[in-house]
N, CA, C and O atoms as a DFTB+ gen file, in Angstrom:
700 C
 N C O
     1  1     -44.485     -62.471      67.720
     2  2     -44.871     -61.247      67.162
     3  2     -43.795     -60.177      67.290
     4  3     -43.653     -59.253      66.489
     5  1     -43.034     -60.394      68.395
     6  2     -41.914     -59.425      68.541
     7  2     -40.999     -59.400      67.352
     8  3     -40.504     -58.352      66.939
     9  1     -40.788     -60.546      66.824
    10  2     -39.894     -60.654      65.714
    11  2     -40.382     -59.911      64.514
    12  3     -39.618     -59.232      63.829
    13  1     -41.676     -60.041      64.259
    14  2     -42.238     -59.352      63.098
    15  2     -42.181     -57.855      63.307
    16  3     -41.937     -57.124      62.347
    17  1     -42.378     -57.405      64.417
    18  2     -42.423     -55.986      64.771
    19  2     -40.998     -55.426      64.506
    20  3     -40.829     -54.361      63.912
    21  1     -40.035     -56.153      64.950
    22  2     -38.631     -55.628      64.735
    23  2     -38.272     -55.756      63.252
    24  3     -37.548     -54.917      62.717
    25  1     -38.767     -56.788      62.595
    26  2     -38.467     -56.873      61.186
    27  2     -39.096     -55.755      60.401
    28  3     -38.463     -55.189      59.509
    29  1     -40.371     -55.416      60.727
    30  2     -41.037     -54.278      60.098
    31  2     -40.314     -52.994      60.359
    32  3     -40.179     -52.165      59.458
    33  1     -39.852     -52.806      61.554
    34  2     -39.073     -51.580      61.918
    35  2     -37.698     -51.550      61.153
    36  3     -37.217     -50.499      60.728
    37  1     -37.142     -52.695      61.018
    38  2     -35.872     -52.768      60.312
    39  2     -36.085     -52.433      58.832
    40  3     -35.302     -51.689      58.242
    41  1     -37.149     -52.987      58.234
    42  2     -37.424     -52.728      56.832
    43  2     -37.810     -51.274      56.667
    44  3     -37.368     -50.624      55.720
    45  1     -38.603     -50.762      57.544
    46  2     -39.035     -49.349      57.534
    47  2     -37.810     -48.481      57.638
    48  3     -37.693     -47.511      56.888
    49  1     -36.863     -48.790      58.558
    50  2     -35.630     -47.943      58.768
    51  2     -34.735     -48.041      57.530
    52  3     -34.094     -47.066      57.141
    53  1     -34.700     -49.222      56.918
    54  2     -33.822     -49.395      55.780
    55  2     -34.365     -48.561      54.599
    56  3     -33.603     -47.914      53.880
    57  1     -35.664     -48.592      54.425
    58  2     -36.309     -47.775      53.398
    59  2     -36.066     -46.288      53.653
    60  3     -35.750     -45.543      52.726
    61  1     -36.214     -45.850      54.919
    62  2     -36.011     -44.420      55.281
    63  2     -34.540     -44.088      55.007
    64  3     -34.212     -42.999      54.535
    65  1     -33.664     -45.049      55.313
    66  2     -32.223     -44.778      55.084
    67  2     -31.932     -44.572      53.645
    68  3     -31.264     -43.600      53.292
    69  1     -32.423     -45.483      52.744
    70  2     -32.206     -45.358      51.260
    71  2     -32.873     -44.072      50.734
    72  3     -32.281     -43.377      49.908
    73  1     -34.110     -43.738      51.204
    74  2     -34.801     -42.563      50.788
    75  2     -33.947     -41.301      51.179
    76  3     -33.824     -40.357      50.399
    77  1     -33.387     -41.328      52.375
    78  2     -32.517     -40.280      52.880
    79  2     -31.293     -40.143      52.016
    80  3     -30.895     -39.029      51.674
    81  1     -30.694     -41.244      51.660
    82  2     -29.483     -41.239      50.825
    83  2     -29.887     -40.600      49.482
    84  3     -29.177     -39.716      49.004
    85  1     -30.969     -41.006      48.877
    86  2     -31.418     -40.512      47.544
    87  2     -31.708     -39.018      47.648
    88  3     -31.325     -38.247      46.769
    89  1     -32.379     -38.613      48.712
    90  2     -32.655     -37.196      48.823
    91  2     -31.304     -36.432      49.038
    92  3     -31.153     -35.319      48.533
    93  1     -30.385     -36.986      49.738
    94  2     -29.110     -36.270      49.995
    95  2     -28.433     -36.079      48.621
    96  3     -28.006     -34.968      48.306
    97  1     -28.327     -37.150      47.791
    98  2     -27.649     -37.020      46.517
    99  2     -28.453     -36.087      45.582
   100  3     -27.867     -35.325      44.812
   101  1     -29.684     -36.148      45.650
   102  2     -30.514     -35.199      44.806
   103  2     -30.279     -33.771      45.207
   104  3     -30.158     -32.890      44.357
   105  1     -30.212     -33.530      46.538
   106  2     -30.017     -32.142      47.054
   107  2     -28.600     -31.712      46.680
   108  3     -28.409     -30.559      46.294
   109  1     -27.589     -32.598      46.777
   110  2     -26.250     -32.296      46.385
   111  2     -26.131     -31.928      44.918
   112  3     -25.439     -30.980      44.545
   113  1     -26.810     -32.689      44.115
   114  2     -26.798     -32.395      42.668
   115  2     -27.483     -31.047      42.397
   116  3     -26.979     -30.242      41.614
   117  1     -28.583     -30.814      43.019
   118  2     -29.338     -29.600      42.900
   119  2     -28.533     -28.367      43.334
   120  3     -28.527     -27.340      42.656
   121  1     -27.888     -28.489      44.426
   122  2     -27.068     -27.354      44.982
   123  2     -25.862     -27.165      44.004
   124  3     -25.441     -26.037      43.748
   125  1     -25.332     -28.263      43.479
   126  2     -24.167     -28.073      42.598
   127  2     -24.509     -27.415      41.269
   128  3     -23.743     -26.616      40.729
   129  1     -25.698     -27.781      40.754
   130  2     -26.098     -27.101      39.508
   131  2     -26.499     -25.668      39.808
   132  3     -26.256     -24.799      38.970
   133  1     -27.091     -25.373      40.941
   134  2     -27.450     -24.007      41.312
   135  2     -26.164     -23.148      41.410
   136  3     -26.098     -22.034      40.889
   137  1     -25.149     -23.712      42.096
   138  2     -23.899     -22.977      42.273
   139  2     -23.257     -22.737      40.850
   140  3     -22.727     -21.659      40.580
   141  1     -23.320     -23.707      40.015
   142  2     -22.793     -23.587      38.674
   143  2     -23.551     -22.496      37.854
   144  3     -22.937     -21.767      37.076
   145  1     -24.863     -22.401      38.039
   146  2     -25.673     -21.389      37.424
   147  2     -25.315     -20.024      37.912
   148  3     -25.226     -19.082      37.124
   149  1     -25.098     -19.890      39.252
   150  2     -24.737     -18.634      39.850
   151  2     -23.394     -18.182      39.393
   152  3     -23.198     -16.994      39.138
   153  1     -22.478     -19.066      39.282
   154  2     -21.046     -18.718      38.800
   155  2     -21.163     -18.293      37.300
   156  3     -20.512     -17.340      36.872
   157  1     -21.978     -18.996      36.540
   158  2     -22.060     -18.577      35.124
   159  2     -22.677     -17.230      34.956
   160  3     -22.219     -16.410      34.160
   161  1     -23.730     -17.001      35.715
   162  2     -24.346     -15.677      35.675
   163  2     -23.452     -14.596      36.175
   164  3     -23.466     -13.481      35.653
   165  1     -22.655     -14.905      37.198
   166  2     -21.686     -13.865      37.708
   167  2     -20.637     -13.546      36.612
   168  3     -20.264     -12.394      36.394
   169  1     -20.179     -14.638      35.930
   170  2     -19.147     -14.399      34.882
   171  2     -19.729     -13.576      33.697
   172  3     -19.073     -12.714      33.114
   173  1     -20.996     -13.902      33.390
   174  2     -21.585     -13.162      32.335
   175  2     -21.778     -11.653      32.713
   176  3     -21.624     -10.767      31.872
   177  1     -22.108     -11.410      33.962
   178  2     -22.192     -10.015      34.442
   179  2     -20.864      -9.303      34.418
   180  3     -20.809      -8.108      34.127
   181  1     -19.760     -10.029      34.727
   182  2     -18.398      -9.432      34.628
   183  2     -18.087      -9.144      33.219
   184  3     -17.567      -8.073      32.908
   185  1     -18.394     -10.092      32.311
   186  2     -18.047      -9.922      30.948
   187  2     -18.802      -8.753      30.308
   188  3     -18.244      -8.011      29.499
   189  1     -20.105      -8.596      30.688
   190  2     -20.838      -7.431      30.238
   191  2     -20.227      -6.127      30.704
   192  3     -20.129      -5.154      29.956
   193  1     -19.816      -6.135      31.971
   194  2     -19.258      -4.864      32.481
   195  2     -17.982      -4.562      31.783
   196  3     -17.714      -3.393      31.506
   197  1     -17.130      -5.589      31.460
   198  2     -15.902      -5.357      30.756
   199  2     -16.189      -4.872      29.288
   200  3     -15.484      -4.017      28.752
   201  1     -17.223      -5.442      28.691
   202  2     -17.639      -5.064      27.318
   203  2     -18.084      -3.582      27.371
   204  3     -17.714      -2.795      26.500
   205  1     -18.895      -3.201      28.418
   206  2     -19.402      -1.883      28.502
   207  2     -18.216      -0.864      28.651
   208  3     -18.215       0.212      28.054
   209  1     -17.262      -1.251      29.439
   210  2     -16.092      -0.365      29.729
   211  2     -15.292      -0.191      28.458
   212  3     -14.852       0.909      28.126
   213  1     -15.104      -1.336      27.725
   214  2     -14.367      -1.260      26.462
   215  2     -15.101      -0.417      25.410
   216  3     -14.490       0.330      24.646
   217  1     -16.413      -0.560      25.399
   218  2     -17.243       0.182      24.530
   219  2     -17.118       1.675      24.792
   220  3     -16.981       2.457      23.851
   221  1     -17.164       2.080      26.049
   222  2     -17.000       3.492      26.422
   223  2     -15.612       3.999      25.976
   224  3     -15.502       5.075      25.389
   225  1     -14.595       3.242      26.248
   226  2     -13.225       3.585      25.940
   227  2     -13.083       3.772      24.431
   228  3     -12.491       4.752      23.980
   229  1     -13.647       2.796      23.616
   230  2     -13.514       2.899      22.129
   231  2     -14.397       4.060      21.668
   232  3     -14.027       4.731      20.704
   233  1     -15.468       4.318      22.259
   234  2     -16.351       5.442      21.894
   235  2     -15.616       6.775      22.091
   236  3     -15.654       7.640      21.216
   237  1     -14.960       6.935      23.221
   238  2     -14.276       8.241      23.502
   239  2     -13.063       8.300      22.571
   240  3     -12.764       9.383      22.067
   241  1     -12.331       7.178      22.306
   242  2     -11.226       7.208      21.322
   243  2     -11.770       7.630      19.886
   244  3     -11.180       8.451      19.185
   245  1     -12.855       7.044      19.543
   246  2     -13.416       7.376      18.202
   247  2     -13.772       8.873      18.151
   248  3     -13.491       9.551      17.163
   249  1     -14.378       9.364      19.204
   250  2     -14.725      10.837      19.233
   251  2     -13.534      11.691      19.277
   252  3     -13.531      12.765      18.674
   253  1     -12.494      11.274      19.968
   254  2     -11.286      12.184      20.084
   255  2     -10.484      12.171      18.811
   256  3      -9.661      13.071      18.646
   257  1     -10.645      11.216      17.868
   258  2      -9.870      11.131      16.711
   259  2     -10.688      11.522      15.479
   260  3     -10.290      11.194      14.361
   261  1     -11.806      12.205      15.649
   262  2     -12.662      12.573      14.503
   263  2     -11.888      13.594      13.642
   264  3     -11.901      13.457      12.419
   265  1     -11.248      14.561      14.191
   266  2     -10.514      15.552      13.356
   267  2      -9.344      14.928      12.589
   268  3      -9.084      15.260      11.433
   269  1      -8.633      13.993      13.287
   270  2      -7.470      13.368      12.586
   271  2      -8.035      12.456      11.493
   272  3      -7.408      12.398      10.435
   273  1      -9.135      11.751      11.636
   274  2      -9.659      10.943      10.637
   275  2     -10.158      11.725       9.437
   276  3     -10.075      11.271       8.295
   277  1     -10.679      12.912       9.721
   278  2     -11.115      13.789       8.628
   279  2      -9.927      14.264       7.817
   280  3      -9.998      14.318       6.589
   281  1      -8.790      14.623       8.511
   282  2      -7.558      15.044       7.836
   283  2      -6.984      13.914       7.003
   284  3      -6.406      14.144       5.941
   285  1      -7.151      12.658       7.506
   286  2      -6.518      11.498       6.897
   287  2      -7.052      11.353       5.456
   288  3      -6.318      10.889       4.583
   289  1      -8.310      11.738       5.192
   290  2      -8.890      11.577       3.850
   291  2      -8.231      12.530       2.840
   292  3      -8.250      12.304       1.630
   293  1      -7.670      13.564       3.373
   294  2      -7.054      14.615       2.512
   295  2      -5.641      14.262       2.007
   296  3      -5.102      14.915       1.114
   297  1      -5.058      13.203       2.613
   298  2      -3.706      12.813       2.186
   299  2      -3.707      11.814       1.023
   300  3      -2.638      11.445       0.537
   301  1      -4.863      11.379       0.577
   302  2      -4.992      10.569      -0.560
   303  2      -5.499      11.358      -1.737
   304  3      -6.337      12.242      -1.563
   305  1      -5.016      11.067      -2.943
   306  2      -5.446      11.781      -4.111
   307  2      -6.817      11.203      -4.537
   308  3      -6.911       9.997      -4.765
   309  1      -7.824      11.980      -4.645
   310  2      -9.132      11.578      -5.162
   311  2      -9.087      11.654      -6.650
   312  3      -8.218      12.298      -7.238
   313  1     -10.062      10.968      -7.271
   314  2     -10.087      10.968      -8.743
   315  2     -10.324      12.400      -9.287
   316  3      -9.928      12.696     -10.414
   317  1     -10.961      13.281      -8.503
   318  2     -11.119      14.632      -8.885
   319  2      -9.827      15.440      -8.842
   320  3      -9.681      16.396      -9.605
   321  1      -8.865      15.075      -7.950
   322  2      -7.631      15.780      -7.782
   323  2      -6.532      15.326      -8.670
   324  3      -5.470      15.945      -8.610
   325  1      -6.647      14.344      -9.471
   326  2      -5.569      13.855     -10.352
   327  2      -5.163      14.937     -11.336
   328  3      -3.967      15.137     -11.544
   329  1      -6.052      15.606     -11.918
   330  2      -5.700      16.710     -12.852
   331  2      -4.969      17.849     -12.076
   332  3      -3.990      18.395     -12.585
   333  1      -5.410      18.190     -10.924
   334  2      -4.757      19.210     -10.085
   335  2      -3.367      18.781      -9.744
   336  3      -2.445      19.595      -9.781
   337  1      -3.177      17.488      -9.402
   338  2      -1.787      16.941      -9.118
   339  2      -0.901      17.115     -10.376
   340  3       0.240      17.571     -10.295
   341  1      -1.453      16.746     -11.504
   342  2      -0.647      16.866     -12.741
   343  2      -0.225      18.327     -12.960
   344  3       0.929      18.624     -13.270
   345  1      -1.185      19.208     -12.790
   346  2      -0.899      20.650     -13.037
   347  2       0.162      21.141     -11.998
   348  3       1.032      21.949     -12.324
   349  1       0.064      20.629     -10.743
   350  2       1.034      21.040      -9.729
   351  2       2.425      20.563     -10.122
   352  3       3.380      21.335     -10.051
   353  1       2.555      19.328     -10.528
   354  2       3.844      18.753     -10.918
   355  2       4.410      19.544     -12.096
   356  3       5.602      19.851     -12.117
   357  1       3.583      19.870     -13.058
   358  2       4.088      20.652     -14.195
   359  2       4.437      22.085     -13.799
   360  3       5.327      22.712     -14.374
   361  1       3.718      22.575     -12.810
   362  2       3.996      23.950     -12.358
   363  2       5.257      24.101     -11.463
   364  3       5.694      25.210     -11.159
   365  1       5.793      22.995     -11.075
   366  2       7.013      23.024     -10.298
   367  2       8.134      23.684     -11.099
   368  3       8.990      24.367     -10.536
   369  1       8.121      23.476     -12.423
   370  2       9.149      23.995     -13.302
   371  2       9.142      25.484     -13.185
   372  3      10.228      26.056     -13.082
   373  1       8.063      26.153     -13.189
   374  2       8.037      27.680     -13.086
   375  2       8.494      28.157     -11.728
   376  3       8.998      29.273     -11.605
   377  1       8.322      27.302     -10.658
   378  2       8.810      27.690      -9.339
   379  2      10.311      27.597      -9.236
   380  3      10.960      28.400      -8.565
   381  1      10.871      26.567      -9.937
   382  2      12.281      26.191      -9.748
   383  2      13.175      26.725     -10.852
   384  3      14.389      26.800     -10.660
   385  1      12.636      27.092     -11.978
   386  2      13.419      27.435     -13.115
   387  2      13.906      26.241     -13.938
   388  3      14.860      26.371     -14.705
   389  1      13.303      25.154     -13.798
   390  2      13.659      23.970     -14.576
   391  2      12.542      23.652     -15.505
   392  3      11.433      24.159     -15.332
   393  1      12.795      22.809     -16.509
   394  2      11.812      22.388     -17.439
   395  2      11.298      21.030     -17.006
   396  3      12.033      20.046     -17.099
   397  1      10.054      20.939     -16.532
   398  2       9.430      19.767     -16.055
   399  2       8.475      19.151     -17.042
   400  3       7.591      19.829     -17.564
   401  1       8.644      17.861     -17.304
   402  2       7.681      17.167     -18.225
   403  2       7.322      15.870     -17.531
   404  3       8.087      15.252     -16.791
   405  1       6.038      15.503     -17.853
   406  2       5.539      14.179     -17.436
   407  2       5.413      13.331     -18.621
   408  3       4.628      13.643     -19.517
   409  1       6.166      12.235     -18.684
   410  2       6.178      11.433     -19.884
   411  2       5.130      10.309     -19.890
   412  3       4.712       9.844     -20.950
   413  1       4.716       9.882     -18.692
   414  2       3.652       8.860     -18.668
   415  2       2.876       8.892     -17.367
   416  3       3.439       9.218     -16.322
   417  1       1.635       8.571     -17.409
   418  2       0.763       8.505     -16.268
   419  2      -0.053       7.128     -16.315
   420  3      -0.652       6.731     -17.315
   421  1       0.005       6.504     -15.171
   422  2      -0.711       5.208     -15.067
   423  2      -1.476       5.347     -13.822
   424  3      -0.914       5.630     -12.765
   425  1      -2.840       5.143     -13.922
   426  2      -3.720       5.166     -12.720
   427  2      -4.210       3.789     -12.437
   428  3      -4.409       2.972     -13.336
   429  1      -4.409       3.537     -11.130
   430  2      -5.094       2.255     -10.761
   431  2      -5.997       2.638      -9.596
   432  3      -6.150       3.814      -9.266
   433  1      -6.563       1.664      -9.010
   434  2      -7.540       1.878      -7.892
   435  2      -6.841       2.297      -6.660
   436  3      -7.477       2.833      -5.752
   437  1      -5.487       2.072      -6.567
   438  2      -4.799       2.453      -5.316
   439  2      -3.711       3.439      -5.512
   440  3      -3.151       3.909      -4.522
   441  1      -3.368       3.788      -6.701
   442  2      -2.313       4.762      -6.897
   443  2      -2.359       5.483      -8.338
   444  3      -3.081       5.090      -9.254
   445  1      -1.544       6.523      -8.413
   446  2      -1.263       7.237      -9.649
   447  2       0.251       7.230      -9.805
   448  3       0.962       7.661      -8.897
   449  1       0.749       6.760     -10.911
   450  2       2.204       6.704     -11.135
   451  2       2.472       7.572     -12.315
   452  3       1.830       7.490     -13.362
   453  1       3.498       8.453     -12.091
   454  2       3.933       9.349     -13.208
   455  2       5.409       9.248     -13.392
   456  3       6.169       9.145     -12.430
   457  1       5.803       9.276     -14.601
   458  2       7.246       9.344     -14.989
   459  2       7.570      10.825     -15.191
   460  3       7.080      11.432     -16.143
   461  1       8.365      11.405     -14.338
   462  2       8.640      12.893     -14.370
   463  2      10.096      13.124     -14.731
   464  3      10.994      12.430     -14.252
   465  1      10.307      14.103     -15.576
   466  2      11.635      14.514     -15.892
   467  2      11.770      15.982     -15.702
   468  3      10.814      16.705     -15.982
   469  1      12.911      16.492     -15.238
   470  2      13.201      17.853     -15.069
   471  2      14.629      18.141     -15.585
   472  3      15.564      17.365     -15.381
   473  1      14.742      19.297     -16.263
   474  2      16.029      19.626     -16.891
   475  2      16.325      21.051     -16.521
   476  3      15.435      21.900     -16.573
   477  1      17.547      21.337     -16.148
   478  2      17.994      22.631     -15.770
   479  2      19.225      22.660     -15.025
   480  3      19.993      21.703     -15.122
   481  1      19.529      23.736     -14.225
   482  2      20.766      23.753     -13.376
   483  2      20.656      22.781     -12.237
   484  3      19.593      22.216     -11.979
   485  1      21.791      22.584     -11.540
   486  2      21.755      21.734     -10.414
   487  2      20.778      22.142      -9.370
   488  3      20.038      21.306      -8.852
   489  1      20.751      23.400      -9.042
   490  2      19.891      23.984      -8.039
   491  2      18.412      23.838      -8.349
   492  3      17.590      23.585      -7.468
   493  1      18.087      24.009      -9.672
   494  2      16.705      23.966     -10.099
   495  2      16.176      22.564     -10.030
   496  3      15.049      22.344      -9.588
   497  1      16.991      21.585     -10.471
   498  2      16.483      20.182     -10.466
   499  2      16.439      19.666      -9.042
   500  3      15.578      18.852      -8.709
   501  1      17.359      20.126      -8.184
   502  2      17.306      19.732      -6.780
   503  2      16.072      20.298      -6.077
   504  3      15.439      19.610      -5.276
   505  1      15.747      21.508      -6.369
   506  2      14.495      22.094      -5.856
   507  2      13.266      21.372      -6.397
   508  3      12.271      21.216      -5.689
   509  1      13.335      20.930      -7.663
   510  2      12.196      20.200      -8.201
   511  2      12.011      18.892      -7.484
   512  3      10.890      18.500      -7.158
   513  1      13.099      18.223      -7.242
   514  2      12.951      16.947      -6.487
   515  2      12.414      17.179      -5.048
   516  3      11.634      16.378      -4.533
   517  1      12.833      18.249      -4.440
   518  2      12.411      18.585      -3.049
   519  2      10.833      18.868      -3.068
   520  3      10.077      18.393      -2.220
   521  1      10.443      19.635      -4.049
   522  2       9.011      19.946      -4.061
   523  2       8.146      18.707      -4.436
   524  3       7.026      18.544      -3.953
   525  1       8.707      17.856      -5.304
   526  2       7.949      16.656      -5.614
   527  2       7.919      15.677      -4.385
   528  3       6.986      14.888      -4.233
   529  1       8.897      15.755      -3.581
   530  2       8.898      14.859      -2.376
   531  2       7.984      15.384      -1.315
   532  3       7.530      14.616      -0.467
   533  1       7.683      16.707      -1.326
   534  2       6.921      17.331      -0.209
   535  2       5.474      17.554      -0.693
   536  3       4.870      18.551      -0.295
   537  1       4.906      16.706      -1.504
   538  2       3.488      16.850      -1.898
   539  2       2.610      16.617      -0.637
   540  3       3.018      15.904       0.280
   541  1       1.470      17.194      -0.609
   542  2       0.585      17.047       0.606
   543  2      -0.201      15.748       0.467
   544  3      -1.282      15.641       1.045
   545  1       0.272      14.797      -0.243
   546  2      -0.371      13.477      -0.345
   547  2       0.593      12.354       0.057
   548  3       1.799      12.589       0.135
   549  1       0.116      11.199       0.300
   550  2       0.921      10.039       0.582
   551  2       1.573       9.638      -0.723
   552  3       0.919       9.070      -1.598
   553  1       2.861       9.927      -0.863
   554  2       3.571       9.642      -2.174
   555  2       4.995       9.185      -1.884
   556  3       5.580       9.413      -0.826
   557  1       5.505       8.509      -2.936
   558  2       6.856       8.041      -2.888
   559  2       7.537       8.364      -4.251
   560  3       6.894       8.480      -5.295
   561  1       8.856       8.497      -4.163
   562  2       9.551       8.758      -5.405
   563  2      10.539       7.550      -5.528
   564  3      11.330       7.243      -4.636
   565  1      10.414       6.895      -6.723
   566  2      11.216       5.652      -7.031
   567  2      12.043       5.937      -8.246
   568  3      11.783       6.897      -8.972
   569  1      13.014       5.133      -8.472
   570  2      13.816       5.038      -9.694
   571  2      14.328       6.463     -10.151
   572  3      13.989       6.963     -11.224
   573  1      15.140       7.049      -9.278
   574  2      15.717       8.352      -9.627
   575  2      16.941       8.098     -10.520
   576  3      17.802       7.274     -10.210
   577  1      16.986       8.827     -11.625
   578  2      18.097       8.834     -12.584
   579  2      18.580      10.205     -12.789
   580  3      17.800      11.072     -13.183
   581  1      19.830      10.462     -12.547
   582  2      20.447      11.757     -12.670
   583  2      21.522      11.776     -13.737
   584  3      22.432      10.948     -13.727
   585  1      21.417      12.709     -14.645
   586  2      22.365      12.844     -15.748
   587  2      22.857      14.254     -15.887
   588  3      22.169      15.209     -15.525
   589  1      24.061      14.379     -16.417
   590  2      24.554      15.769     -16.725
   591  2      25.173      15.806     -18.087
   592  3      25.648      14.791     -18.596
   593  1      25.168      16.967     -18.677
   594  2      25.742      17.173     -19.955
   595  2      26.422      18.580     -19.979
   596  3      26.082      19.455     -19.183
   597  1      27.314      18.752     -20.842
   598  2      28.023      20.012     -20.953
   599  2      27.510      20.727     -22.205
   600  3      27.429      20.149     -23.289
   601  1      27.180      21.955     -22.025
   602  2      26.723      22.772     -23.185
   603  2      27.734      23.905     -23.423
   604  3      28.381      24.411     -22.506
   605  1      27.830      24.276     -24.729
   606  2      28.672      25.380     -25.042
   607  2      29.922      24.966     -25.889
   608  3      30.040      23.816     -26.313
   609  1      30.791      25.885     -26.105
   610  2      31.940      25.634     -26.930
   611  2      33.008      24.901     -26.204
   612  3      33.473      25.428     -25.194
   613  1      33.445      23.765     -26.593
   614  2      34.410      22.989     -25.875
   615  2      35.768      23.575     -25.910
   616  3      36.609      23.225     -25.082
   617  1      36.037      24.490     -26.872
   618  2      37.342      25.086     -26.957
   619  2      37.516      26.201     -25.962
   620  3      38.640      26.538     -25.589
   621  1      36.410      26.781     -25.526
   622  2      36.448      27.888     -24.524
   623  2      35.818      27.354     -23.254
   624  3      34.598      27.198     -23.211
   625  1      36.590      27.067     -22.221
   626  2      36.123      26.559     -21.015
   627  2      35.288      27.529     -20.199
   628  3      34.472      27.102     -19.383
   629  1      35.478      28.850     -20.406
   630  2      34.682      29.844     -19.723
   631  2      33.236      29.843     -20.159
   632  3      32.367      30.279     -19.405
   633  1      32.961      29.374     -21.336
   634  2      31.592      29.413     -21.890
   635  2      30.870      28.101     -21.676
   636  3      29.720      27.949     -22.088
   637  1      31.525      27.162     -21.043
   638  2      30.910      25.832     -20.809
   639  2      29.860      25.971     -19.736
   640  3      30.086      26.646     -18.732
   641  1      28.729      25.353     -19.926
   642  2      27.645      25.249     -18.931
   643  2      27.233      23.803     -18.771
   644  3      27.159      23.034     -19.729
   645  1      26.959      23.453     -17.478
   646  2      26.439      22.156     -17.256
   647  2      24.909      22.183     -17.200
   648  3      24.307      23.078     -16.608
   649  1      24.344      21.249     -17.788
   650  2      22.938      21.045     -17.809
   651  2      22.600      19.706     -17.108
   652  3      23.163      18.669     -17.460
   653  1      21.717      19.728     -16.159
   654  2      21.369      18.475     -15.385
   655  2      19.979      18.046     -15.753
   656  3      19.091      18.853     -16.028
   657  1      19.816      16.677     -15.747
   658  2      18.485      16.129     -15.950
   659  2      18.230      15.041     -14.934
   660  3      19.054      14.156     -14.705
   661  1      17.064      15.138     -14.337
   662  2      16.690      14.110     -13.380
   663  2      15.392      13.494     -13.828
   664  3      14.473      14.206     -14.232
   665  1      15.300      12.191     -13.766
   666  2      14.073      11.447     -14.105
   667  2      13.711      10.567     -12.941
   668  3      14.567       9.874     -12.393
   669  1      12.462      10.584     -12.559
   670  2      11.966       9.783     -11.429
   671  2      10.539       9.383     -11.591
   672  3       9.757      10.008     -12.307
   673  1      10.225       8.324     -10.905
   674  2       8.808       7.828     -10.896
   675  2       8.192       8.336      -9.611
   676  3       8.709       8.122      -8.515
   677  1       7.035       9.039      -9.788
   678  2       6.289       9.582      -8.660
   679  2       5.045       8.729      -8.483
   680  3       4.278       8.546      -9.429
   681  1       4.832       8.190      -7.249
   682  2       3.655       7.364      -7.079
   683  2       2.919       7.992      -5.900
   684  3       3.481       8.174      -4.820
   685  1       1.587       8.334      -6.145
   686  2       0.773       8.906      -5.107
   687  2      -0.449       7.957      -4.832
   688  3      -1.051       7.422      -5.763
   689  1      -0.775       7.780      -3.578
   690  2      -1.816       6.924      -3.234
   691  2      -3.180       7.578      -3.484
   692  3      -3.353       8.773      -3.243
   693  1      -4.157       6.779      -3.973
   694  2      -5.448       7.331      -4.281
   695  2      -6.536       6.719      -3.308
   696  3      -6.334       5.692      -2.661
   697  1      -7.649       7.411      -3.271
   698  2      -8.845       6.925      -2.402
   699  2      -9.502       5.869      -3.128
   700  3     -10.490       5.312      -2.648
């Protein structure tokens, strides 16, 4: 009987041993997944804090640039301002003493292109070009062509006058 008693104790101990091993591995797995969940939650909290900080920074940047953004809209020619722009370009002639003409106008969704010519003295066409370059809009001047001609009696050099003509393409950005 002593043998059976030891054998039962040995079997019982072996079962307890395997159950303990199984419980150990189950607990290790449980703790591992709990730690992983905690680390994930911590990372999400950090990410939300970073997002909140960035949101506040972008919000303050947005608010601080409100005036500049409002001004930015005024540097583009609106469809209502195209006629005013044409009148302004034609009016440059009376300001500078040159004869300003617009030979063509092409509009698109992003720009207005004009072929502008000015005729007069060197000083007047130079002022015309300066005023055309200093429009209050986003604009560029392309394809500048400058010509000169002599007016008057060629036999009398004292009565000779130079006439200058400048032709350029003016392109202004539209809204």
